[in-house]
C-alpha positions in Angstrom: 40.3 -59.0 -7.7 44.1 -59.7 -8.5 46.6 -58.5 -10.6 48.4 -60.8 -12.4 50.9 -60.5 -15.0 51.6 -63.2 -18.5 54.3 -63.4 -20.3 53.8 -62.4 -23.9 55.1 -62.5 -27.2 59.0 -61.5 -27.5 59.0 -61.1 -23.3 56.8 -58.8 -23.3 54.4 -59.0 -19.9 50.7 -58.6 -20.4 48.6 -57.3 -17.1 45.6 -59.0 -16.6 42.4 -58.8 -13.8 41.9 -62.1 -12.0 38.8 -62.6 -10.7 36.6 -65.5 -8.7 37.1 -68.4 -7.5 40.2 -70.7 -8.7 37.6 -73.7 -9.0 35.0 -72.2 -11.2 35.1 -72.6 -14.9 37.2 -70.1 -16.7 36.4 -67.2 -19.1 39.2 -65.0 -20.8 38.0 -61.5 -21.7 39.8 -59.8 -24.4 38.9 -56.4 -24.9 39.9 -54.6 -28.4 42.9 -53.2 -28.8 43.8 -49.8 -27.0 40.3 -50.2 -25.0 42.1 -51.5 -22.0 40.7 -53.9 -19.0 37.7 -50.9 -17.6 35.6 -51.2 -20.0 35.0 -55.0 -19.5 34.8 -54.8 -15.3 31.1 -55.1 -14.9 30.8 -57.5 -17.6 33.4 -59.4 -15.4 31.9 -59.1 -11.9 28.8 -60.2 -13.4 30.3 -63.3 -14.7 32.1 -64.0 -11.5 28.6 -63.7 -9.8 27.4 -66.5 -12.1 29.9 -68.7 -11.2 32.6 -68.1 -13.1 36.7 -67.5 -12.9 37.6 -64.2 -14.9 41.1 -63.8 -16.3 39.8 -60.0 -17.4 43.5 -59.2 -20.2 44.6 -55.9 -21.2 46.2 -56.5 -25.0 49.3 -54.3 -25.6 49.3 -50.8 -27.7 50.2 -52.2 -31.0 48.3 -51.8 -34.0 49.2 -54.8 -35.3 47.1 -58.1 -34.9 50.3 -60.8 -35.5 52.3 -59.7 -32.2 48.1 -59.4 -30.4 47.9 -63.0 -32.0 51.0 -64.5 -30.3 50.5 -62.8 -27.1 47.0 -64.6 -27.1 48.5 -67.8 -27.7 51.1 -67.4 -25.1 48.7 -66.9 -22.7 46.3 -69.3 -23.0 49.0 -72.1 -23.2 49.7 -70.7 -19.7 46.4 -71.1 -18.1 45.3 -73.8 -16.3 42.8 -75.1 -18.0 40.8 -74.4 -21.4 38.9 -71.2 -21.0 36.1 -69.9 -23.1 37.5 -66.7 -24.7 35.3 -63.6 -24.9 36.7 -60.7 -27.0 35.2 -57.4 -28.2 36.0 -55.3 -31.1 39.2 -55.6 -33.4 40.1 -58.2 -30.5 37.9 -60.7 -31.9 40.0 -61.2 -35.0 43.4 -61.4 -33.0 40.8 -64.3 -31.2 40.0 -65.7 -34.1 43.5 -66.0 -35.8 44.6 -67.7 -32.4 42.1 -70.2 -32.1 42.4 -71.1 -36.0 43.6 -74.6 -36.3 44.3 -76.2 -33.1 42.6 -73.7 -31.0 40.5 -76.7 -29.3 43.5 -77.4 -27.8 43.7 -73.8 -26.2 39.6 -72.9 -25.7 36.6 -74.3 -24.6 34.9 -72.1 -27.1 35.1 -68.5 -28.1 32.3 -65.2 -28.2 32.9 -62.4 -30.5 31.1 -58.9 -29.7 31.2 -56.2 -31.9 33.7 -57.5 -34.3 34.4 -54.9 -37.4 34.6 -55.7 -40.9 37.7 -57.2 -42.0 37.5 -58.3 -45.8 40.9 -59.4 -45.0 40.2 -62.4 -42.6 37.1 -63.4 -44.7 39.3 -63.7 -48.1 42.2 -65.6 -46.6 39.4 -68.5 -45.3 40.1 -67.7 -41.3 36.3 -68.5 -40.1 37.0 -72.3 -41.8 39.6 -72.6 -39.4 38.3 -71.5 -36.1 37.4 -75.3 -34.6 35.8 -74.3 -31.2 32.2 -73.5 -31.1 31.8 -69.7 -31.7 29.0 -67.5 -31.3 28.8 -63.9 -32.7 27.1 -61.0 -31.0 25.9 -57.8 -33.1 25.1 -54.4 -30.4 26.6 -56.2 -27.0 28.0 -52.5 -26.3 26.4 -50.5 -29.4 23.8 -50.4 -31.1 24.3 -53.5 -34.2 25.2 -52.2 -37.5 24.7 -54.3 -40.6 28.1 -55.9 -41.8 28.5 -58.2 -45.1 31.7 -59.5 -43.8 30.1 -60.5 -40.3 27.5 -62.2 -41.8 29.9 -64.2 -43.7 32.2 -64.9 -41.0 29.5 -66.3 -39.1 28.4 -68.6 -42.1 31.7 -70.0 -42.5 32.1 -70.8 -38.7 32.3 -74.9 -38.7 30.9 -75.0 -35.3 28.9 -71.0 -35.4 26.0 -69.0 -34.1 25.2 -65.4 -34.4 22.9 -63.3 -32.0 21.7 -59.6 -32.8 21.1 -57.8 -29.8 17.7 -55.9 -30.9 17.7 -52.2 -30.0 13.7 -52.2 -29.3 13.2 -51.9 -25.7 16.5 -50.9 -24.9 15.7 -47.7 -23.1 19.2 -47.7 -20.9 22.5 -48.9 -21.1 22.2 -51.4 -18.0 19.1 -53.1 -20.6 22.1 -53.4 -23.4 24.7 -54.9 -21.1 22.1 -57.0 -19.0 21.1 -58.6 -22.8 24.5 -59.0 -23.5 25.0 -60.8 -20.7 22.3 -62.9 -21.0 23.9 -64.2 -24.6 26.8 -64.9 -22.6 26.0 -67.0 -19.8 23.0 -68.6 -22.6 26.5 -69.9 -24.6 28.9 -71.0 -21.2 26.2 -72.8 -20.0 25.8 -74.9 -23.0 29.6 -74.9 -24.1 30.8 -74.7 -20.3 28.4 -76.0 -17.6 29.6 -75.9 -13.9 29.6 -79.7 -12.2 26.2 -79.8 -10.1 26.2 -79.9 -6.2 24.4 -82.6 -4.4 22.1 -83.0 -1.5 21.0 -86.4 -0.2 18.8 -87.1 3.1 21.0 -86.9 6.3 23.7 -85.1 4.4 25.7 -81.7 5.5 22.4 -79.3 6.2 24.4 -76.5 4.9 24.4 -77.9 1.1 20.6 -78.2 1.5 20.7 -74.5 2.2 22.8 -73.4 -0.9 20.4 -75.5 -2.8 17.8 -73.6 -1.2 19.5 -69.8 -1.7 19.7 -70.6 -5.2 16.0 -70.0 -5.9 16.2 -65.9 -5.6 13.8 -64.0 -3.8 12.6 -60.7 -2.5 13.3 -59.3 0.9 10.3 -58.8 3.3 9.9 -56.9 6.8 7.1 -58.6 8.6 5.3 -56.0 11.4 2.7 -56.2 14.1 2.1 -55.0 17.3 3.0 -56.3 20.6 0.1 -56.6 23.7 0.9 -52.9 24.7 1.1 -51.7 21.3 4.8 -51.3 20.4 5.5 -51.9 17.2 8.1 -55.4 15.8 9.3 -56.8 12.9 11.8 -58.9 11.5 13.3 -59.4 7.9 11.9 -62.8 6.1 12.5 -63.9 2.5 10.1 -66.6 2.7 7.2 -64.7 1.2 4.5 -65.8 -1.2 1.2 -64.9 -3.0 -1.1 -68.1 -2.0 -4.5 -66.7 -3.6 -6.2 -64.3 -5.3 -9.8 -65.2 -4.9 -9.8 -65.3 -1.6 -6.7 -62.5 -1.3 -4.1 -64.4 0.8 -0.4 -64.8 1.1 2.2 -66.3 3.3 5.4 -65.8 5.1 7.6 -68.6 7.0 8.9 -67.4 10.3 11.6 -69.5 12.2 10.3 -71.0 15.8 13.5 -68.9 17.2 13.1 -65.3 15.9 12.2 -63.4 18.8 9.2 -61.8 17.6 8.0 -65.2 17.1 5.5 -65.3 19.7 4.2 -62.1 19.0 3.7 -63.3 15.4 2.0 -66.3 16.5 -0.8 -64.4 18.7 -1.1 -61.6 16.2 -4.3 -60.8 14.7 -2.9 -58.6 12.4 0.4 -58.1 10.6 2.0 -56.1 7.7 4.2 -57.4 5.0 6.6 -54.8 3.4 8.4 -55.7 0.2 11.9 -53.7 0.2 13.1 -51.6 -2.5 17.3 -51.3 -3.0 17.2 -48.3 -1.5 16.4 -50.5 2.0 19.0 -52.4 2.1 20.2 -51.3 5.4 16.3 -51.4 7.0 17.0 -55.3 5.8 20.5 -55.3 7.8 18.7 -53.7 11.0 15.5 -56.1 11.1 18.0 -58.9 10.8 20.1 -57.6 13.5 19.9 -58.5 17.4 19.7 -55.9 20.5 18.8 -53.1 18.2 16.2 -50.7 18.4 14.9 -51.7 15.0 12.6 -49.3 14.5 14.6 -46.4 15.8 14.9 -43.8 13.2 12.4 -45.7 10.8 9.6 -43.8 9.2 6.3 -46.1 9.5 2.7 -45.3 10.3 0.1 -47.2 11.5 -2.3 -49.2 8.7 -6.0 -49.0 9.1 -5.5 -52.4 11.4 -3.1 -50.5 13.6 0.0 -52.5 12.0 3.0 -50.7 11.6 3.5 -50.4 7.7 7.3 -49.0 6.9 7.8 -45.8 4.6 9.5 -46.2 1.3 8.7 -49.9 0.6 8.0 -51.2 -2.6 4.8 -52.4 -1.7 3.1 -52.7 1.9 0.6 -55.5 2.6 -1.5 -55.2 5.6 -3.1 -58.7 6.5 -5.6 -60.2 8.9 -4.3 -63.6 10.0 -6.0 -66.9 8.3 -4.1 -69.7 9.3 -1.2 -70.9 11.3 0.5 -74.2 10.4 3.7 -75.4 12.1 6.4 -76.4 9.7 9.8 -78.3 11.3 11.7 -75.2 12.8 9.6 -73.0 10.9 5.4 -72.0 11.3 3.6 -70.6 8.0 1.6 -67.7 8.7 -1.0 -66.7 6.2 -2.5 -63.9 6.2 -5.6 -62.4 4.4 -4.7 -59.3 2.0 -7.1 -56.2 3.2 -5.0 -53.4 2.2 -2.1 -52.9 -0.2 0.1 -49.5 -1.0 2.8 -50.3 -3.6 5.1 -48.0 -5.7 6.3 -50.2 -8.9 8.4 -48.2 -10.3 11.2 -48.7 -7.5 13.8 -51.6 -8.3 13.1 -54.3 -5.9 15.8 -55.3 -3.4 16.4 -59.1 -4.1 18.6 -62.0 -2.7 20.5 -65.1 -3.8 23.1 -67.4 -2.8 23.0 -65.4 0.6 23.8 -61.8 -0.7 21.8 -58.9 -2.1 21.3 -58.1 -5.6 19.8 -56.1 -8.1 17.5 -56.6 -10.6 20.3 -55.6 -13.2 23.4 -57.8 -13.8 24.9 -53.9 -14.2 
């Protein structure tokens, strides 16, 4: 993250946080007057992870709307591309006024979140003049409250739509933020789609690897015993359920992995699905040149294979079959026993980085 300044109305300097890759589609975040940039920070970080360039703007501490409207228009004119503007609270009215009439030259779209009532804006026909695709979200940061003004504004928009974030099943603040991000990303994918990358046979294998990395997975550690009864294991994310009858699963192991020869010959093996607190364990079992089981709690299963303590799930498997597959081999196991604790959060992997289940 870096800090950037824009020139606002009357020469006032406006601070903004700049996040993400400059080649990604731009999103301009506008807080409510007096709210500051901190309230958008988690949303900004999640948008960056979703492939967006984010400008998190701070408005001046001025209660009159007119200076803010001019500030926002000047900031948009200084940006190198047309962003989607996402505004909160009374910042929504600022953004709507800034994008009235010639807004299509300044922005690709508008999202307003938890916009308060403003009878004057309805009376002067503001919504009719907002000529960009607009999404009105209620309940994004706090429980949605009925507003006849908000309903009238949404209905009058030439290219408008609305969404309420239902309070049902929102037990945590992170659940509400996740629902808000879901609405934002769905709108952005429709109104500001990213340009797709392409892999063709014979081209750069890194591009194919990046494409494969767009499939989100869990993280596992595959374990077994060597001929001397010493525990071995490695981190793997190519894992899937195969069948319930009979109970089969598979993991894909690189032929170059140090433990590959042992896993090829093992009559039994374990698959430990990791939870969010086991990221250091994942790193340890992916690294070379260290005792992976040192200071790692584990216990032998009923077949003797090492099972890691604290895992989300531990599957104990009997070898079913092995299949060669390019630079990997596919190890299919018949599950003989499984232990799991479903209330833990899974450790996820997406686009080359660890992730959490929730955006927040």
